[in-house]
C-alpha positions as CSV (number, residue, x, y, z in Angstrom):
1,X,5.2,53.2,-1.1
2,X,8.7,52.3,-2.2
3,X,9.1,49.5,0.6
4,X,6.0,48.0,-0.6
5,X,7.0,47.6,-4.3
6,X,10.5,46.2,-2.7
7,X,8.6,43.7,-0.7
8,X,6.4,43.1,-3.7
9,X,9.0,42.0,-5.8
10,X,10.8,39.7,-3.1
11,X,7.5,38.1,-2.6
12,X,7.2,37.5,-6.4
13,X,10.9,36.7,-7.1
14,X,10.2,34.1,-4.0
15,X,6.8,33.0,-5.8
16,X,8.7,32.1,-8.8
17,X,11.7,30.4,-7.5
18,X,9.6,27.9,-5.5
19,X,7.4,27.4,-8.8
20,X,10.6,26.7,-10.6
21,X,12.7,24.9,-8.0
22,X,10.5,22.8,-5.7
23,X,9.4,20.0,-8.6
24,X,13.1,20.2,-9.4
25,X,14.3,19.4,-5.7
26,X,11.3,16.5,-5.1
27,X,12.4,14.7,-8.4
28,X,16.2,14.9,-7.6
29,X,15.2,13.4,-4.2
30,X,13.6,10.4,-5.7
31,X,16.3,9.7,-7.7
32,X,18.8,10.0,-5.0
33,X,18.8,6.0,-4.2
34,X,18.4,5.1,-7.5
35,X,22.4,5.1,-8.6
36,X,22.6,1.9,-6.9
37,X,22.8,-1.2,-9.1
38,X,19.8,-3.5,-9.2
39,X,20.2,-6.3,-7.0
40,X,19.0,-10.1,-7.3
41,X,17.8,-13.5,-5.5
42,X,16.7,-16.6,-6.9
43,X,13.7,-15.5,-9.3
44,X,13.8,-11.9,-8.4
45,X,15.8,-10.0,-10.7
46,X,15.7,-6.7,-10.3
47,X,15.7,-5.3,-6.9
48,X,15.7,-1.8,-7.0
49,X,14.7,1.4,-5.1
50,X,12.7,1.6,-2.9
51,X,13.6,-2.1,-2.3
52,X,17.0,-3.5,-0.6
53,X,18.6,-6.7,-0.2
54,X,19.9,-7.0,3.1
55,X,23.3,-7.2,2.1
56,X,23.2,-3.9,0.1
57,X,25.3,-0.7,0.8
58,X,23.2,1.3,3.4
59,X,22.4,4.1,0.9
60,X,20.4,2.1,-1.2
61,X,17.1,1.7,-1.0
62,X,14.5,2.5,1.9
63,X,14.8,0.7,5.3
64,X,11.4,-0.3,5.6
65,X,11.6,-2.0,2.3
66,X,14.6,-4.4,3.0
67,X,14.4,-7.6,1.7
68,X,16.6,-10.7,2.3
69,X,17.8,-13.7,0.1
70,X,17.8,-17.1,2.1
71,X,18.3,-20.4,0.2
72,X,18.5,-18.2,-3.0
73,X,14.4,-17.1,-2.2
74,X,13.7,-13.7,-1.7
75,X,12.4,-13.2,1.5
76,X,9.9,-10.1,3.0
77,X,9.1,-9.9,6.6
78,X,5.8,-8.5,7.7
79,X,4.5,-8.6,10.8
80,X,6.7,-11.3,12.6
81,X,5.5,-13.3,9.4
82,X,7.7,-14.6,6.9
83,X,7.0,-14.5,3.2
84,X,8.6,-15.4,0.3
85,X,8.3,-12.6,-2.7
86,X,6.8,-13.6,-6.0
87,X,6.9,-10.8,-8.2
88,X,8.1,-7.1,-8.1
89,X,6.1,-4.5,-10.6
90,X,7.8,-1.1,-11.1
91,X,5.0,-0.2,-13.3
92,X,2.1,-0.8,-10.7
93,X,3.7,-0.3,-7.6
94,X,2.7,-3.5,-6.7
95,X,4.7,-6.4,-4.6
96,X,3.3,-10.1,-4.7
97,X,4.4,-12.3,-1.7
98,X,3.5,-16.0,-0.7
99,X,3.3,-17.5,2.9
100,X,6.1,-19.1,3.7
101,X,4.2,-21.9,4.9
102,X,2.4,-23.1,1.3
103,X,3.8,-25.6,-0.9
104,X,2.4,-25.8,-4.1
105,X,2.5,-29.7,-4.1
106,X,0.9,-30.1,-1.0
107,X,-2.9,-29.7,-0.7
108,X,-2.9,-30.0,3.3
109,X,-0.1,-27.1,3.8
110,X,-1.5,-24.0,5.2
111,X,-0.2,-20.6,6.4
112,X,1.6,-20.6,10.0
113,X,0.0,-17.3,11.0
114,X,-3.4,-14.8,9.4
115,X,-2.8,-11.4,7.9
116,X,-5.7,-9.1,8.2
117,X,-6.3,-6.2,6.1
118,X,-6.9,-4.2,9.3
119,X,-3.0,-4.9,9.7
120,X,-2.7,-2.3,6.9
121,X,-5.7,0.0,7.9
122,X,-3.5,1.5,11.2
123,X,-2.7,4.9,11.0
124,X,1.1,4.8,11.2
125,X,1.1,2.3,8.9
126,X,2.1,3.3,5.0
127,X,4.6,1.4,3.3
128,X,2.3,-1.6,2.3
129,X,-1.5,-0.9,1.3
130,X,-4.3,-4.1,0.3
131,X,-5.6,-1.2,-2.0
132,X,-4.1,1.1,-5.2
133,X,-4.0,4.4,-4.7
134,X,-5.9,5.0,-8.4
135,X,-7.4,8.3,-9.0
136,X,-8.3,10.9,-6.3
137,X,-11.2,9.4,-4.9
138,X,-10.2,6.9,-1.9
139,X,-13.4,5.2,-1.7
140,X,-13.1,4.2,-5.5
141,X,-9.7,2.7,-4.8
142,X,-9.2,-0.8,-6.2
143,X,-8.9,-3.9,-3.8
144,X,-5.8,-5.9,-4.5
145,X,-6.7,-9.0,-2.5
146,X,-9.9,-10.6,-0.8
147,X,-10.4,-12.6,1.8
148,X,-9.7,-16.8,2.7
149,X,-11.3,-17.3,6.2
150,X,-11.0,-20.6,8.1
151,X,-14.1,-21.2,10.4
152,X,-14.4,-23.8,13.2
153,X,-18.2,-23.9,14.0
154,X,-20.0,-26.1,16.8
155,X,-23.0,-27.0,14.0
156,X,-23.0,-28.1,10.3
157,X,-23.6,-25.2,8.3
158,X,-25.7,-25.3,5.3
159,X,-24.2,-22.6,3.2
160,X,-23.0,-21.4,-0.3
161,X,-20.5,-19.8,1.3
162,X,-19.2,-22.4,3.2
163,X,-16.8,-24.7,1.4
164,X,-16.9,-27.9,3.8
165,X,-14.8,-30.2,1.7
166,X,-11.2,-28.8,2.0
167,X,-9.1,-31.1,4.7
168,X,-6.6,-28.5,6.1
169,X,-3.9,-28.7,8.8
170,X,-5.1,-27.1,12.1
171,X,-2.4,-28.1,14.2
172,X,-1.5,-24.4,15.1
173,X,-5.5,-23.8,15.9
174,X,-6.6,-22.2,19.3
175,X,-9.6,-24.3,18.5
176,X,-8.7,-28.1,20.2
177,X,-12.0,-30.0,19.8
178,X,-11.8,-32.1,17.0
179,X,-15.5,-32.9,17.0
180,X,-15.9,-29.4,15.6
181,X,-17.0,-28.9,11.8
182,X,-14.5,-26.6,9.5
183,X,-14.8,-24.6,7.1
184,X,-13.4,-22.2,4.2
185,X,-15.0,-19.5,2.8
186,X,-14.2,-17.2,0.6
187,X,-14.6,-13.0,0.9
188,X,-16.2,-13.4,4.2
189,X,-15.2,-9.7,5.9
190,X,-18.3,-8.7,8.1
191,X,-19.0,-10.4,11.3
192,X,-22.8,-10.1,10.2
193,X,-22.0,-12.9,7.7
194,X,-20.3,-15.6,10.2
195,X,-22.8,-18.1,11.4
196,X,-24.1,-17.9,15.1
197,X,-21.8,-21.6,15.9
198,X,-18.9,-20.6,14.4
199,X,-15.8,-18.4,14.9
200,X,-12.7,-17.9,12.6
201,X,-9.9,-19.9,13.4
202,X,-7.3,-17.9,10.7
203,X,-7.6,-15.9,7.8
204,X,-5.4,-15.3,4.9
205,X,-5.2,-13.0,1.6
206,X,-5.3,-13.9,-1.8
207,X,-5.1,-11.8,-5.4
208,X,-5.5,-14.8,-7.3
209,X,-7.3,-13.6,-10.8
210,X,-10.2,-15.8,-11.0
211,X,-12.8,-15.0,-12.8
212,X,-15.9,-17.0,-10.7
213,X,-17.2,-14.5,-8.4
214,X,-19.5,-17.2,-6.9
215,X,-18.3,-18.9,-3.7
216,X,-20.6,-22.0,-4.1
217,X,-18.4,-22.8,-6.8
218,X,-15.3,-22.2,-5.8
219,X,-13.5,-25.8,-5.2
220,X,-10.6,-26.8,-2.7
221,X,-8.4,-26.7,-5.7
222,X,-9.5,-23.2,-6.3
223,X,-8.5,-22.5,-2.5
224,X,-4.9,-24.0,-2.6
225,X,-4.3,-22.1,-6.0
226,X,-5.2,-18.9,-4.5
227,X,-2.8,-19.4,-1.3
228,X,-0.1,-20.7,-3.6
229,X,-0.6,-17.7,-6.0
230,X,0.0,-15.1,-2.3
231,X,-1.3,-11.7,-2.6
232,X,-0.9,-8.1,-4.0
233,X,0.6,-5.2,-1.9
234,X,0.7,-1.7,-3.0
235,X,4.0,0.1,-2.2
236,X,3.3,3.5,-3.7
237,X,2.4,5.5,-0.1
238,X,6.2,4.9,1.5
239,X,7.7,6.5,-1.5
240,X,5.1,9.3,-2.2
241,X,7.7,11.9,-0.2
242,X,9.7,11.3,-2.6
243,X,8.4,12.7,-5.5
244,X,5.6,15.1,-4.0
245,X,5.7,17.2,-0.8
246,X,2.8,15.8,0.6
247,X,0.5,12.7,-0.5
248,X,0.3,11.3,-3.8
249,X,-1.8,8.8,-6.4
250,X,-1.6,7.2,-9.5
251,X,-3.5,8.4,-12.6
252,X,-4.9,6.3,-15.6
253,X,-1.4,5.9,-17.3
254,X,0.3,5.1,-13.8
255,X,2.1,8.1,-13.3
256,X,2.4,9.5,-9.9
257,X,0.5,12.4,-9.7
258,X,0.9,14.8,-6.0
259,X,-2.2,15.5,-4.3
260,X,-3.1,19.1,-3.5
261,X,-3.9,20.1,0.0
262,X,-2.2,22.1,2.8
263,X,1.1,20.0,2.0
264,X,0.9,20.6,-1.6
265,X,3.0,23.2,-3.8
266,X,0.1,25.1,-3.9
267,X,-0.5,25.7,-0.1
268,X,3.1,25.7,0.5
269,X,3.5,28.8,-1.7
270,X,0.3,30.4,0.2
271,X,1.9,29.8,3.5
272,X,5.1,31.4,2.8
273,X,3.3,34.4,1.5
274,X,1.2,34.7,3.9
275,X,4.0,34.3,6.2
276,X,5.9,36.8,4.4
277,X,3.1,39.3,4.7
278,X,2.6,38.7,8.5
279,X,6.7,39.4,8.5
280,X,6.2,42.9,7.0
281,X,2.9,44.0,8.3
282,X,1.2,46.5,6.8
283,X,3.3,47.5,4.2
284,X,2.4,44.0,2.2
285,X,-1.0,44.4,1.6
286,X,-0.9,43.2,-1.9
287,X,-1.2,39.5,-0.8
288,X,-4.6,40.1,0.9
289,X,-5.9,38.9,-2.5
290,X,-4.2,35.2,-1.7
291,X,-7.3,33.1,-0.7
292,X,-7.2,30.7,1.8
293,X,-8.2,27.1,0.5
294,X,-9.0,24.4,2.7
295,X,-7.3,21.0,2.7
296,X,-8.9,19.3,-0.5
297,X,-10.7,22.5,-1.7
298,X,-12.3,22.6,-5.2
299,X,-9.1,23.9,-6.7
300,X,-6.8,21.2,-7.8
301,X,-3.5,21.9,-9.4
302,X,-1.5,18.9,-9.9
303,X,1.7,17.9,-10.4
304,X,2.9,15.0,-12.7
305,X,6.3,13.8,-11.6
306,X,7.2,10.4,-13.2
């Protein structure tokens, strides 16, 4: 009996220590790289955690968020492409970048390479996402960008989705037949929306805030402005482990919240308690009442960390 009481006291002590200490250690981890002074390059004046310039001390920021300063312009290299940084928002956890091949006053300029949402959907890729982790329902995450698609067709296409009045530089196209009909489409991402005689040459992303959702009323000037504006990516996913024991999301006030589940604080405590129970065997029957909540279960305890 005394042994059981002693174990109970030890277990409760561990439980209290985890509840009190764990949030503190998570917040401290996030601040370890915050002691560095902000860097600047060109019109980007506050390059700070998790971002860093390649010339910053090694302990500043995260390597996966390293930026370069080239000719007084902040540069991000992504999937082998070069992008100019237009804005970093530390309130929304987003970065806006533009294709380096785009020239503001040259309507014939186009990006030198394609970029798809698929690039950011790979299971190992989480540093940047094309959606914002707002709330706890992933199906409702707001998208930060939409697609611009360069099409090449064997026959003329009569569709409001296909804009045929835009002349664009096609030097890097894999389709060399100059007799093909070329179009720009906005928002097409499904193969079922591609005409039979057409194929995709290039695909780009844009976050240009337009009020007109009707592709039929989008002009070539709009298309160019969308490319000049660039597109936004969220970098929240790459810093979750700095604030939370597992994954995280943003609440309505854009504060970071920790997801519950097998990697959350609750499950961490329960796992340790169960482990202690197995370790001490039959003398630890007090932990038998601790429930086994599955990942994503109905019980939710979130911790506000920022």
